[in-house]
Backbone as CSV, one residue per row, in Angstrom:
resi,resn,N_x,N_y,N_z,CA_x,CA_y,CA_z,C_x,C_y,C_z
1,UNK,98.928,61.542,136.989,99.561,60.608,135.494,100.937,61.532,135.335
2,UNK,102.018,60.592,135.033,103.393,61.618,134.473,103.073,62.297,133.153
3,UNK,103.929,63.431,133.697,104.051,64.535,132.283,104.824,63.851,130.909
4,UNK,104.307,63.786,130.013,105.492,63.906,128.735,106.946,64.757,128.880
5,UNK,107.847,64.412,128.427,109.198,64.718,129.088,108.990,66.225,127.723
6,UNK,109.500,67.152,127.984,109.910,68.378,127.126,110.778,68.110,126.481
7,UNK,110.485,68.000,124.452,111.763,68.028,124.074,111.922,69.489,123.835
8,UNK,113.371,69.114,123.369,114.274,70.729,122.467,115.025,70.124,121.421
9,UNK,114.828,71.221,120.809,115.740,70.889,119.600,117.077,71.522,119.650
10,UNK,118.441,71.667,118.883,118.985,71.931,118.687,120.228,71.689,117.365
11,UNK,119.652,73.042,116.527,119.822,72.736,115.441,121.317,73.366,114.744
12,UNK,121.721,73.250,114.144,123.758,73.861,113.987,123.017,74.676,112.862
13,UNK,124.759,75.152,112.552,125.283,75.806,111.886,125.352,75.154,110.684
14,UNK,125.496,75.778,109.501,125.722,74.950,107.852,125.123,75.227,106.817
15,UNK,125.256,76.696,106.791,124.477,77.560,105.641,123.682,76.623,104.924
16,UNK,124.050,76.418,103.328,122.951,76.046,103.028,122.202,74.389,103.475
17,UNK,122.995,73.524,103.769,122.792,72.366,104.623,121.870,72.278,105.686
18,UNK,121.960,73.412,106.505,120.844,73.976,107.620,119.633,73.932,107.025
19,UNK,119.045,74.285,105.873,117.671,73.748,104.953,117.704,71.956,105.606
20,UNK,118.000,71.376,105.998,117.828,70.311,106.333,117.260,70.166,108.006
21,UNK,117.346,71.016,108.344,116.443,71.099,109.605,114.816,71.092,109.464
22,UNK,114.379,71.706,108.106,113.021,72.120,107.989,112.359,70.041,107.505
23,UNK,113.497,69.491,107.061,113.050,67.793,106.959,112.829,67.452,108.777
24,UNK,114.218,67.465,109.136,113.634,66.748,110.953,112.465,67.423,111.263
25,UNK,111.970,68.670,111.732,111.283,69.480,111.821,109.966,68.680,111.378
26,UNK,109.128,68.485,110.100,108.478,67.727,109.719,108.036,66.124,109.944
27,UNK,109.333,65.482,110.155,109.461,64.349,110.665,108.926,64.397,111.983
28,UNK,108.947,65.487,112.514,108.527,64.935,114.185,106.956,65.747,114.306
29,UNK,106.490,66.684,113.336,104.931,66.880,113.410,104.178,65.901,112.866
30,UNK,104.722,64.758,111.686,103.922,63.856,111.003,104.317,62.578,112.790
31,UNK,104.994,63.029,113.221,105.568,61.799,114.270,104.216,61.907,115.225
32,UNK,103.601,63.359,115.547,103.249,63.801,116.656,103.915,63.947,117.999
33,UNK,105.333,64.562,117.431,105.899,64.566,118.683,106.840,66.080,118.873
34,UNK,105.882,66.740,119.984,105.932,68.012,120.564,107.327,68.912,120.800
35,UNK,107.426,69.765,120.000,108.274,70.759,120.079,108.794,71.930,120.833
36,UNK,108.967,71.896,122.206,109.027,72.307,123.563,110.007,73.981,123.406
37,UNK,111.089,73.330,122.709,112.689,74.234,123.131,113.055,74.137,121.295
38,UNK,113.865,75.286,121.398,114.654,75.301,119.907,115.862,75.829,120.665
39,UNK,117.122,75.816,120.359,118.001,76.228,120.027,118.878,76.561,119.107
40,UNK,119.199,77.477,118.619,119.678,77.546,117.027,121.135,78.267,116.653
41,UNK,121.824,77.939,116.246,123.129,78.615,115.673,123.050,79.067,114.555
42,UNK,123.132,79.984,114.158,123.244,80.577,112.193,122.185,80.166,111.772
43,UNK,122.659,79.338,110.534,121.262,78.933,109.677,119.915,77.818,110.615
44,UNK,120.635,77.326,111.972,119.721,77.042,112.338,118.581,77.273,113.367
45,UNK,119.439,78.833,113.525,118.769,79.483,114.642,117.101,80.454,113.560
46,UNK,117.877,80.812,111.713,117.076,80.908,110.518,115.472,80.080,110.720
47,UNK,116.044,78.977,110.616,114.759,78.204,110.598,114.095,77.292,111.576
48,UNK,115.124,77.781,113.022,114.189,77.851,114.471,113.202,79.043,114.654
49,UNK,113.619,80.091,114.408,112.886,81.215,114.347,111.782,81.144,113.852
50,UNK,112.298,80.382,112.223,110.771,80.826,111.640,109.317,79.963,111.960
51,UNK,109.997,78.318,112.487,109.081,77.359,113.441,108.433,78.569,114.538
52,UNK,109.280,79.160,114.477,108.330,79.484,116.079,107.628,80.753,116.068
53,UNK,107.994,81.341,114.756,106.411,82.446,114.204,105.208,81.837,114.670
54,UNK,105.180,80.467,113.511,104.342,79.427,112.883,104.407,79.522,111.708
55,UNK,105.627,79.510,111.030,105.852,79.034,109.603,105.744,77.575,109.878
56,UNK,105.054,76.824,108.923,105.042,75.507,108.915,106.060,74.673,108.012
57,UNK,106.423,73.974,108.169,107.629,72.929,107.203,107.534,73.446,106.141
58,UNK,106.352,72.715,105.160,106.306,72.587,104.563,105.786,74.183,103.606
59,UNK,105.735,74.840,104.369,105.984,76.923,103.462,107.415,76.935,103.231
60,UNK,107.927,76.546,104.615,109.463,76.830,104.713,110.199,75.933,103.573
61,UNK,109.697,74.735,103.288,110.132,73.729,101.778,109.798,74.810,100.804
62,UNK,108.869,75.526,100.578,108.240,75.470,99.357,109.472,76.907,99.223
63,UNK,109.652,77.525,99.976,110.095,78.982,100.392,111.404,78.708,99.766
64,UNK,112.103,77.572,100.232,113.221,77.411,100.378,114.123,76.995,99.040
65,UNK,113.114,75.559,97.998,113.073,75.612,96.326,112.686,76.380,95.466
66,UNK,111.801,77.190,96.080,111.706,78.075,94.819,112.273,79.700,94.930
67,UNK,112.872,80.271,96.190,113.163,81.228,96.146,114.530,81.347,95.351
68,UNK,114.717,82.338,94.653,115.472,82.900,93.648,117.062,83.693,94.289
69,UNK,118.007,83.316,93.651,119.211,83.478,94.701,119.354,85.381,94.898
70,UNK,118.545,85.880,93.705,118.413,87.355,93.399,117.165,88.349,94.381
71,UNK,116.932,87.679,95.310,115.481,88.151,96.153,116.367,88.307,97.851
72,UNK,117.892,87.506,97.813,118.563,87.355,99.041,119.917,87.762,98.968
73,UNK,120.613,87.813,97.651,122.064,87.929,97.405,121.867,89.503,96.675
74,UNK,123.073,90.235,97.533,123.537,91.716,97.065,125.055,91.604,97.562
75,UNK,125.992,91.346,96.365,127.078,91.663,96.601,127.880,93.317,96.781
76,UNK,128.349,93.227,97.340,128.730,94.460,97.735,130.241,94.824,97.814
77,UNK,130.993,93.690,98.103,132.532,94.195,98.833,133.029,94.847,98.774
78,UNK,132.266,96.224,99.688,133.228,97.205,100.496,132.386,96.985,102.126
79,UNK,133.285,97.770,102.614,132.846,97.914,103.960,133.230,96.744,104.984
80,UNK,132.448,96.713,105.283,132.910,95.129,106.512,132.256,93.334,106.563
81,UNK,132.063,93.588,105.131,131.079,92.305,104.683,131.242,91.727,102.958
82,UNK,131.294,91.105,102.045,131.022,91.253,100.913,129.801,91.405,100.249
83,UNK,128.698,90.563,101.354,127.275,91.181,100.957,126.673,92.498,101.948
84,UNK,125.548,93.473,101.490,125.460,93.931,101.889,123.929,93.627,103.247
85,UNK,123.237,92.869,102.681,122.597,91.669,103.931,121.538,92.289,103.920
86,UNK,121.191,93.744,103.032,120.080,94.245,103.266,118.583,93.136,102.469
87,UNK,119.210,92.605,101.439,118.082,92.070,101.160,117.328,90.519,101.877
88,UNK,118.612,90.044,102.609,118.344,89.098,103.818,117.590,89.424,104.569
89,UNK,117.826,90.545,104.749,116.952,91.266,106.163,115.448,91.592,105.583
90,UNK,115.321,92.448,104.418,114.278,92.523,103.788,112.903,91.342,103.532
91,UNK,113.698,90.302,103.485,113.198,88.959,103.064,112.641,88.291,104.650
92,UNK,113.491,88.219,105.567,113.315,88.229,106.766,112.210,88.777,107.526
93,UNK,111.747,90.062,107.362,111.283,91.326,108.334,109.791,90.659,107.196
94,UNK,109.492,89.845,106.014,108.178,90.005,105.960,107.955,88.129,105.920
95,UNK,108.728,87.453,106.844,108.319,86.147,107.238,108.289,86.417,108.711
96,UNK,109.122,87.587,109.568,109.535,87.296,110.898,108.783,88.444,111.615
97,UNK,108.631,89.822,110.728,107.899,91.015,111.037,108.503,91.212,111.767
98,UNK,107.469,91.878,113.115,108.685,92.654,114.199,108.449,92.179,115.376
99,UNK,108.513,90.379,115.454,107.829,89.603,116.480,109.575,89.505,117.474
100,UNK,108.751,89.680,118.690,110.032,89.449,119.916,110.047,88.167,120.535
101,UNK,111.400,87.676,121.020,110.911,86.327,121.447,109.848,85.887,122.508
102,UNK,109.752,87.529,123.248,108.328,86.813,124.455,107.019,86.486,123.348
103,UNK,107.084,86.685,122.098,105.840,86.100,121.302,105.780,85.036,120.794
104,UNK,106.957,84.360,120.849,107.060,83.117,119.955,105.753,82.219,120.511
105,UNK,105.857,80.874,119.791,105.130,79.852,119.942,105.423,78.897,120.759
106,UNK,107.040,79.295,120.962,107.748,78.681,122.271,108.917,78.737,122.557
107,UNK,109.686,78.538,123.590,110.735,79.161,124.022,112.484,78.771,122.754
108,UNK,112.890,80.040,122.577,113.892,79.827,121.849,114.636,80.692,122.034
109,UNK,116.249,79.853,122.162,117.633,80.872,121.848,118.192,80.823,120.876
110,UNK,118.650,82.106,120.584,119.634,82.160,119.163,121.198,82.406,119.444
111,UNK,122.067,81.744,119.260,123.399,82.429,119.782,123.884,82.424,118.512
112,UNK,125.092,84.000,119.223,125.705,84.616,118.097,127.007,84.456,119.022
113,UNK,128.460,85.340,118.369,129.304,85.262,118.656,129.778,86.892,118.659
114,UNK,130.293,86.950,119.832,131.008,88.606,120.134,131.882,88.803,119.776
115,UNK,132.281,90.169,118.732,133.396,90.330,117.316,134.219,90.491,118.168
116,UNK,134.331,91.276,119.567,134.835,92.606,119.991,135.383,91.624,121.819
117,UNK,134.907,91.087,122.425,135.594,89.954,122.908,135.706,88.109,122.861
118,UNK,134.988,88.277,121.597,135.173,86.894,121.466,134.580,85.405,122.658
119,UNK,133.707,85.990,123.266,132.380,85.550,123.651,131.168,84.770,123.445
120,UNK,130.742,83.771,123.213,129.424,83.300,123.101,128.316,84.389,123.754
121,UNK,127.457,84.464,122.683,126.195,85.439,123.372,125.033,84.561,123.030
122,UNK,124.525,84.601,124.158,122.595,83.611,123.818,122.005,84.888,123.863
123,UNK,120.805,84.944,122.766,119.805,85.782,122.725,118.305,85.461,123.396
124,UNK,117.568,85.944,124.155,116.490,84.828,124.221,115.631,86.055,124.727
125,UNK,115.607,87.258,124.143,114.941,88.255,124.668,114.957,90.035,123.740
126,UNK,114.162,90.313,122.971,113.979,91.690,122.242,113.326,91.136,120.832
127,UNK,114.444,91.921,119.757,113.571,91.603,118.396,114.388,90.292,117.576
128,UNK,113.476,89.592,117.905,114.057,88.283,116.598,114.576,88.393,116.049
129,UNK,113.900,89.996,114.572,115.432,89.642,113.307,116.400,89.756,113.828
130,UNK,116.728,90.755,114.566,117.853,91.037,114.728,119.353,90.245,115.286
131,UNK,118.215,88.922,116.046,119.025,88.303,116.763,119.306,86.852,115.785
132,UNK,118.218,86.939,114.448,118.615,86.056,113.311,119.747,86.519,112.489
133,UNK,119.566,87.975,112.439,121.030,88.470,111.913,122.192,88.639,112.513
134,UNK,122.114,88.607,113.416,123.354,88.336,113.967,123.962,87.044,113.623
135,UNK,123.066,85.794,114.354,123.637,84.695,114.261,124.092,84.103,112.895
136,UNK,123.061,84.728,111.173,123.522,84.305,110.248,124.779,85.082,110.183
137,UNK,125.157,86.066,110.429,126.543,87.278,109.883,127.764,85.887,109.931
138,UNK,128.324,85.741,108.863,128.970,84.494,108.740,130.577,85.929,108.367
139,UNK,131.252,85.833,109.160,132.428,86.644,109.409,132.781,86.704,107.697
140,UNK,133.094,88.391,106.984,133.788,88.491,105.897,132.059,88.311,104.380
141,UNK,131.593,87.631,104.902,130.250,87.469,103.641,129.396,88.687,104.349
142,UNK,128.666,88.451,106.129,127.678,89.590,105.953,128.527,90.506,106.991
143,UNK,128.225,91.648,107.223,128.752,92.176,107.997,128.376,91.992,109.553
144,UNK,129.070,92.688,110.547,128.438,92.216,112.033,127.391,93.091,112.232
145,UNK,126.487,92.862,112.817,125.425,93.460,113.604,125.751,93.908,114.880
146,UNK,124.611,95.046,114.876,125.139,95.269,116.381,123.739,95.464,116.426
147,UNK,123.697,94.845,117.976,122.565,94.193,118.688,123.015,94.051,120.303
148,UNK,122.428,95.114,120.674,121.858,94.792,122.361,123.471,95.125,122.894
149,UNK,123.864,96.313,122.209,125.475,96.573,122.195,126.831,96.348,122.490
150,UNK,126.425,94.926,121.356,127.868,93.890,120.670,127.773,94.190,119.786
151,UNK,128.749,93.742,119.235,129.211,94.151,117.451,129.028,91.970,117.522
152,UNK,127.724,91.680,116.984,127.679,90.006,116.759,128.060,89.275,115.752
153,UNK,128.222,88.759,115.412,128.439,87.725,113.824,127.910,86.375,113.970
154,UNK,128.257,85.324,113.221,127.842,83.791,113.327,128.030,83.622,114.566
155,UNK,126.724,82.238,114.860,127.181,81.497,116.039,127.629,80.659,116.288
156,UNK,127.842,79.820,114.639,128.365,78.946,114.585,130.511,79.082,114.719
157,UNK,130.418,80.241,114.931,131.895,80.686,115.062,132.523,79.760,116.415
158,UNK,131.666,79.823,117.229,132.334,79.349,118.686,131.075,78.425,118.949
159,UNK,129.741,78.205,118.701,129.012,76.638,119.194,128.174,76.250,117.866
160,UNK,128.991,75.314,117.381,127.912,75.112,115.845,126.907,74.212,116.300
161,UNK,126.535,73.493,117.566,125.372,72.771,118.063,124.953,73.066,119.193
162,UNK,124.020,73.963,119.325,123.683,74.495,120.822,122.748,73.652,121.927
163,UNK,123.485,72.620,122.168,122.842,71.678,123.001,122.646,72.294,124.457
164,UNK,123.482,72.102,124.975,123.279,73.430,126.379,122.836,74.630,126.720
165,UNK,122.390,75.300,125.521,121.653,76.354,125.442,119.774,75.844,125.423
166,UNK,119.413,74.866,124.827,118.286,73.901,124.650,118.214,73.403,125.888
167,UNK,118.816,72.945,126.448,118.887,72.329,127.722,118.528,73.191,128.846
168,UNK,119.290,74.579,128.877,119.270,75.558,129.901,117.387,75.901,129.663
169,UNK,116.708,76.117,128.685,115.733,76.763,128.534,114.751,75.958,129.104
170,UNK,115.282,74.490,129.295,114.025,73.547,130.300,114.120,71.835,129.778
171,UNK,114.482,72.326,128.586,114.172,70.875,127.465,114.912,69.521,128.520
172,UNK,114.237,68.193,128.306,114.582,66.766,129.283,115.275,66.269,128.362
173,UNK,114.352,65.924,127.040,114.802,64.792,125.907,115.139,66.274,124.969
174,UNK,116.620,65.784,124.363,117.196,66.795,123.374,117.524,66.048,122.105
175,UNK,116.969,66.463,121.212,117.609,65.770,120.030,118.311,66.779,118.925
176,UNK,119.479,66.469,119.162,120.687,67.425,118.181,120.806,67.450,116.498
177,UNK,120.710,68.487,115.298,120.588,68.136,114.107,122.113,68.816,113.934
178,UNK,122.994,68.208,113.451,124.281,68.408,113.308,124.697,68.556,111.500
179,UNK,124.457,69.298,110.450,124.744,69.924,109.677,125.765,70.351,108.948
180,UNK,126.920,71.108,110.457,127.865,71.445,109.905,129.222,70.974,110.284
181,UNK,129.663,70.020,110.907,130.813,69.205,110.909,130.975,68.348,109.923
182,UNK,130.595,67.904,109.101,130.930,67.165,107.679,131.698,68.521,106.978
183,UNK,133.042,68.547,106.338,133.656,68.749,105.248,133.374,68.085,104.135
184,UNK,133.289,69.199,103.229,132.843,69.262,101.742,134.446,68.582,100.954
185,UNK,134.179,67.412,99.851,135.145,67.452,99.467,135.612,68.074,98.322
186,UNK,134.318,69.152,97.533,134.525,69.644,95.962,133.385,70.335,96.749
187,UNK,133.586,71.189,95.750,132.598,72.738,95.555,132.742,73.371,95.896
188,UNK,134.823,73.719,96.153,135.144,75.283,96.721,135.196,76.044,95.569
189,UNK,134.286,77.011,94.971,134.283,77.727,93.591,133.853,79.267,93.953
190,UNK,133.587,79.227,95.168,133.324,80.904,95.103,134.104,81.518,96.759
191,UNK,133.689,82.884,96.782,134.478,83.255,97.907,133.778,83.103,99.135
192,UNK,132.288,83.154,98.613,131.261,82.256,99.925,131.730,80.782,100.406
193,UNK,131.983,79.847,99.407,132.100,78.339,99.854,133.841,78.891,100.643
194,UNK,134.902,79.630,100.405,136.214,79.494,100.958,135.908,80.014,102.448
195,UNK,135.186,80.715,102.713,135.177,81.571,103.810,134.357,80.527,104.464
196,UNK,133.424,80.092,104.214,132.526,79.027,104.909,132.762,77.677,105.433
197,UNK,133.886,77.082,104.405,134.665,75.841,104.647,135.357,76.647,105.569
198,UNK,136.056,77.053,105.449,137.257,77.989,106.733,136.239,77.992,108.084
199,UNK,135.322,78.262,108.201,134.605,77.970,109.453,134.235,76.950,110.124
200,UNK,133.818,75.963,108.841,133.388,74.743,109.109,134.473,73.939,109.555
201,UNK,135.919,74.191,109.131,137.184,73.874,109.762,137.494,73.900,111.013
202,UNK,137.105,74.895,111.286,137.414,75.512,112.774,136.591,75.198,113.364
203,UNK,135.239,75.425,113.308,133.970,74.691,113.960,134.230,73.059,114.521
204,UNK,134.677,72.378,113.515,135.442,70.679,113.690,136.166,70.691,114.845
205,UNK,137.031,71.337,114.999,138.523,71.471,115.577,138.032,71.410,117.181
206,UNK,137.024,72.657,117.077,136.457,73.695,118.346,135.672,72.283,119.009
207,UNK,135.150,71.731,118.356,133.726,70.368,118.543,134.538,68.915,118.648
208,UNK,135.755,68.850,118.388,136.702,67.568,118.671,136.705,67.122,119.920
209,UNK,137.204,68.048,120.678,137.391,68.039,122.414,135.989,67.733,123.369
210,UNK,134.804,68.013,122.020,133.531,68.631,123.487,132.504,67.657,123.461
211,UNK,132.168,67.050,124.092,130.870,65.895,124.062,129.562,66.798,123.890
212,UNK,129.174,66.432,122.743,127.761,66.765,122.227,126.941,66.310,122.813
213,UNK,126.427,66.503,124.336,125.259,66.087,125.431,123.900,66.391,124.402
214,UNK,123.369,65.442,123.747,122.521,65.398,123.583,121.913,63.842,123.802
215,UNK,120.308,63.884,123.965,119.752,62.418,123.763,120.169,61.358,122.836
216,UNK,119.842,62.584,121.513,119.394,61.758,120.611,120.221,62.397,119.025
217,UNK,121.298,62.459,118.153,121.608,62.671,117.429,121.224,62.410,116.392
218,UNK,121.028,63.185,115.031,121.063,63.099,113.588,122.041,64.142,112.641
219,UNK,122.678,62.540,112.233,124.007,63.210,111.713,124.474,62.741,110.153
220,UNK,123.581,62.747,109.480,124.030,61.711,107.858,124.746,62.358,107.340
221,UNK,125.262,61.433,106.401,126.844,62.219,105.692,126.230,62.982,104.882
222,UNK,126.422,64.362,104.254,125.713,64.588,103.148,126.839,65.720,102.609
223,UNK,127.964,65.313,102.372,129.331,66.222,102.240,129.277,66.326,100.788
224,UNK,128.668,65.874,100.116,128.250,66.429,98.789,127.599,66.886,98.310
225,UNK,126.768,67.746,99.563,125.798,68.757,98.903,126.935,69.826,99.701
226,UNK,127.303,70.927,98.643,128.641,72.093,99.119,127.550,73.048,99.833
227,UNK,127.957,73.666,100.915,127.480,75.226,101.336,126.861,75.980,100.936
228,UNK,127.173,75.929,99.820,126.166,77.378,99.066,125.242,76.750,98.292
229,UNK,124.993,75.505,98.207,124.448,74.710,96.820,122.666,74.900,97.262
230,UNK,122.359,75.794,97.418,121.314,76.185,98.285,120.427,75.558,96.947
231,UNK,120.118,75.350,95.488,119.731,74.820,94.512,119.149,73.215,94.708
232,UNK,120.418,72.892,96.014,120.081,71.644,96.062,119.023,71.673,97.553
233,UNK,118.008,72.379,98.017,117.245,72.616,98.988,116.239,71.125,99.312
234,UNK,115.752,70.724,97.995,114.709,69.595,98.283,115.621,68.031,98.653
235,UNK,116.601,67.832,98.109,117.593,66.638,98.248,118.136,66.974,99.796
236,UNK,118.397,68.080,99.900,119.009,68.264,101.420,118.118,68.109,102.329
237,UNK,117.012,68.202,102.237,115.565,67.865,103.119,115.144,66.675,103.234
238,UNK,115.753,66.065,102.245,114.503,64.501,102.038,115.546,63.804,102.621
239,UNK,116.852,63.556,102.603,117.959,63.438,103.098,117.827,62.858,104.754
240,UNK,117.583,64.307,105.081,117.726,64.547,106.806,115.944,64.015,107.201
241,UNK,115.231,64.016,106.423,113.270,63.354,106.675,114.084,62.068,107.206
242,UNK,114.805,61.647,105.895,115.125,59.796,106.017,116.197,59.571,107.421
243,UNK,117.020,60.653,107.601,117.915,60.019,108.841,116.874,60.294,110.263
244,UNK,116.164,61.160,110.201,115.130,61.779,111.000,114.324,60.711,111.585
245,UNK,113.870,59.885,110.234,112.659,58.558,110.577,113.664,57.031,111.645
246,UNK,114.691,57.477,110.976,115.833,56.280,111.943,115.601,56.494,113.063
247,UNK,116.210,57.858,114.182,116.173,58.056,115.183,115.073,57.963,116.466
248,UNK,113.718,58.068,115.269,112.546,57.413,115.876,111.923,57.034,116.832
249,UNK,112.128,55.436,116.559,112.429,54.508,117.469,113.307,54.837,118.853
250,UNK,114.590,55.443,118.692,115.083,55.821,119.985,114.565,57.042,120.918
251,UNK,114.016,57.952,119.870,113.457,59.195,120.445,112.252,58.641,121.374
252,UNK,111.350,57.615,120.539,110.237,56.833,121.494,110.351,56.772,122.634
253,UNK,111.634,56.126,122.683,112.297,55.250,123.635,112.170,56.061,125.079
254,UNK,112.781,57.204,124.662,112.954,58.045,125.954,111.450,59.215,126.302
255,UNK,110.794,58.694,125.334,109.823,59.906,125.291,108.534,59.396,125.926
């Protein structure tokens, strides 16, 4: 008998919009589509890591909707970032604990950017917590993360949608979820918005001449949801659930 093709998810960067990944994963579970591999960039790395340690989409959604900003925001405006990042790290420690990549429920690659030599870094081993902290370290917002003798920042700086990385893990059918390529038309109202918007524009230009070699793409237009509007988590997740259901016939045909 032929074996089912191995399915991989490429989860993009995108700040608050990255919570949409939760909706896509939920739909795949409801449709009994097994996820074998995940590669994530920035918020995509965070959601992918939570799923890989066994946290369900339902629990992730509940956290996203109910989590008070005071639990993870610690403005500092000193050193190498506007935020200290300690509250985020403490929160992730409760969820990820001291897991390593080798202990995960599926194969995962986290991408980050080497701030010293400007190269893309693919993390597949060692501390999961440190890898995620590195991938979400938005330049100017969070301080760079020292990991594996490198100074690392946000993976979205160089690789918004890590399609090739999930193929390299062994995925035969790749579903890419791209929430980071949409340029918002409003909601530029704080320091984080300015930095995130600049990175989004830069990432769009970097990706403009590159083919996103995914078998199935999920990319609905939600530019009305700002990059820092975490309070719109539920609306963001619901919108992406609808988009994921629209591509299910195509995904089914490939499986």
